[in-house]
N, C-alpha and C positions, 0 to 999 in steps of 0.2 A: 564413526564419520558421522551418523545420525546428531549424536552431541554437539559437535563441532558445528555442524550447519545450524542447529539451534542456538549455539552460544553467538556466533557470527550474526545470525539473523537476529537475534534479541539486541544485540548491539547495534547493529543497523537502525534497526529501530528505534531504540532509546535517543540517536543522535538524530533521527528523523524528528522526534520530538521539538529539536531546538533549531533544526536546520531545514527551513520549510521545502527545499527542493528535492528532499530525500522522504520517500512517504514511510510512516510509521506502519499502519494498519496490516499493509501485504507482508512486512516483515515480520511482525508479530504474529501473523495468521500461519507464516511459513516456521516461525520458530516453535509453534505450539505443535503443529503437525511433528515435525522433527523430533522434538521432545517424546511426542506421544510413541513414538520408534524406539526411543532409547531411554529417557527417564520420565514416565509417565505421572510422575509426583509433580515436576515441573509443569508438564501440560495441564494439569489439574489446577495449579496454582493460577498459571495463565486463565484458563477457561473461567475461574472464580473471580479474579482481579476486577475491580470495579472500571478500571481503565479500558482494558481490554477485552474481559469476558463478553460483553454484548456484542461488539464485532465479531468475534471468533464463533459465538454460537451462532450468529444470524449466517456467516459465510457456510458453517459446519451444515446447518440445517436447510439452507434453501441456496446457497452460494449468493446470498444477498449482500448488499453494500447499502447503508444507511444513505437517506437522502445528503444529510449535511458533509459525510465525507465523499460523495460523489462530487458534491459542489465544490469542495474544497480540491479535491484532485483536478479537477476540470480547470480551476482557477490557475492553481500552480502551473498546469501545462501550458496554457494560453500566455500567462506572464512570461514564461520561459522561453515561448517562441517571439514575443515581442521584445524581450530583452535581446535576442539573436538579432532581430532584423534592427533594433536601436544601434548594437555594437557592430554593425556593419558585416556579419558573419558572411560568408561567400552564398552565394543562392544556391549551388549544390547544398551546403550544409543545410541551409535553411527550409531546401525543398525534402531531404531527408527526414529532418526533425519534424517537420510539418505532418509526412506520412504517418511516420511512427506516434507520434501525438494524436493524430486522426484515428489510426487503429487503436491506440490504448484509448482513446476516448468514446470509439464505437463500442467496445468491450466494456467498460463502464457503465455506459448508458443501459446496453442491453442486460445488464444484470436485475434482478428483482429491486425492490426498496427494502431495506432492514428496517428492524423494529426501534434500531437504538437512537435515542434521542440526542 
């Protein structure tokens, strides 16, 4: 089961590298955790990768998110909310989105700054 979670998370993270509304880093962190439970060799590979290693290490060490990743996440969340308003979604949907985005933004901003540049 952990292997399946790791594979699905890694695939979603890979899709997120080209699809801006899907976050890459949380899925890669989840994949590393899941692979740590099932295939430690893959976890080490992710942790040592130049692309994902620093974010995984920051998260594992301090629950930290690098400022540039915070900025990207907050920007995308804001743009999604603006797009919903422009597309004239119902007020109920926009309010639910705003509440969810607000909670997610509060969580992101509450995390310490990571070291990744």
